[in-house]
C-alpha positions, 0 to 999 in steps of 0.5 A: 438613247435616253436613260428609259428606267434604272433597274435595281437587281436582287438577284441574277440579270434581267435581259434588256428586252424584258425591261422594255416591255415593263417600260412599255407596260408602264408607259400605257398605264401611265397615260391614265390618271390612276398613277403612283408617286413615280415608283413602279413594283413589278415582281417576275416569276420564274425559275428565278424570282426577281424585284424589280424597282424601276424609277420613272419620271412622272412626265409623260415620257422617259427623257428626250435625246439630248441632241433633239434637246439641242436642236429644240433649243436652236430652233427657238433661237431662231424663232425668238431672233426672228419675232423679238419676243422669248416664245416657248418659254417652256423650252428651258436652257438654263434649268439642267434638269428641265425635261423636254417632255414637258415641253409645249407644242412637241410630242415624243414617242413614249417608247423612243424619247424621239421627237415625232410632233411639232406644233409651231403654227401662229407663233411668230405671225405678228412679227417685225419680220417675216421668218427666214426658214432653215430647214436643217434646223429640223434634220435631227428630228429623224423620227418627226412624222408631223410638222405644223408651220402654219401662219408664221409668215415664212416667204424665204428660206436660207440658200440651200436650206429649204424645204428639199432638206426634208427629203431626209426626214423619211418618216413625215407624214404631215406638213401643214405649210398653210397661212404663209407667204410662199410663192411658186418657187416652193413647189420644186422643193417637194419632190423628194418627200415621198413619205408625204400624205398630207400636205396643206398649202392653202392661202399662201402667194402660189398663182397659177395656172401652173404645172406641179410634176414634183407634187405628182412624184409623191405617190403616197400623198392623200390630201392635198390643200390648195384652197386660195391657190391655183391648180393644173395637175392630177394626183392619182392617189388623192383621197382629198382635193380642196381647191376652193377659193382660187382663180382656177383657170384650168379645166375640171375634166383633168380631175376625172382621173382621180379615181381614189378621191373621197372629198372635192371642193370646187367652191368659189372659183373663176373656172374659164370653162364651166363645170359639168358634173359628167366630169365626176362620173367615174369617181366611184369613190367620191362622196362629198362634193362641194361646187358653191359660186361656180359656173355650171353647164347642165347636160341635156338629158340626151348627153346624160349617162348613168354615174357611178358616183353615189354622193353623201353630200351634195352642196351647189350654192349661189351658181350661175347657169349656162344656157336656159336649163335651170332644172335640177342636175339630171344625175341626181336622180341616180343618187340614193345615199345622200344624207345632205343637200343644198341647192340653195340660191340658185333660181332653179325652177319646176316642180318641188323635187319629191323624188329627192325624198323618195330616193334618199331615205337616209337624208338628214338635211334638205336646203332648196331656199331662194329658188324658182319652185312652183306648184304643191308641196308634196311629200312622200306616202307614209310608207316613205317615212324619213326619221333622219331628217333634222333640217328642211329649208325651202323658204323663197320659192313659189310654192302653193296650196295647203301643207300636207296633212302628214307632214309631221308624221313624215319627218317626226324628228325635224329640228329646223324648218323654214317655209317662209316666202311662200304662198301656202295656204290653209291652216297648219297640220295637226301632225305638226303636234308630233315634231317634239324637237322643232 
């Protein structure tokens, strides 16, 4: 255990517990900038008066553990031997008084002095060879909670020293391995890291489809990033799932069991089966849905049931549609809490959907650019004021007729407006004078 403080006694004996409380109190105050030059004086009044002098180093913690300091230096040696460059120069082994609390890219717990965070992202991304990882180098960091290894060209590991060893890191909650060169062989390595809440495997060389039952055992997993990869599994505890930029070959109906899901991105895929939004109707916690650049199958009115989801953000741009139906998705008629809608570049047809504005009084962004909406541009009546709306883009449609005279009264806080490439007629309404932010 590192020496956290030195107590000079004037009378009697002070307990270790009291000393720890003083130490923690100093840590809290020391995080602010109104500090003395390293000496804190505390007066404890009780049956015996004690004057306690506590000598602190002014570096943000009380010194890391010696064995963890040695492990950090060994980790640095592994990085530098791969990169051929002296990275992490603050990790100094020659200076015996060097305090690892001041070292870059590492964070320590102010109370225990144990390592809790390592930010080793993009260190050797331009090295002459890829980093052959030795996961056992991290095992001495028993309190490690956050490990970021993104962008280091890691593609392999020392035999029997892969990520399966991380099952011994019982406090590890966040592991970022994005932008490396891992293939599917890495997947079995995670089966025992039960403490994980966030796992990022995006932009690797994973390809599929593949089944990953090992990840399904991670019951605490809340966020999984696989953009640039492939997946064909379900994780019932997930809150955040990003499957964007894939060549996904499964069926999105398999996601209908993710009842805890709040964020789902399916953008830029090549699903064999078109997306049907009814697959998500039971995801009552879903608030953010991205589906750009996909094949979409709209259900007919006779097959549409009332969804339990209430989205806040819905982005569906540059999609292609199966069948002749190119009207707005029917489930949008049941949405009342949306704050941002982007349906641009879809060749959607029909009259302007005034009901989107009437149903969603908290709407901030409405983008319907480059579609085929026709007829007059109608806005809600005055009692449907929309003070939250900041952006409206209905450019490149076939709207015609006059711009509504009350437009500036309905959207008083608008700061971006694009009506271009339509067939509007008449003059600009005087209510535009109320658009002070435009």
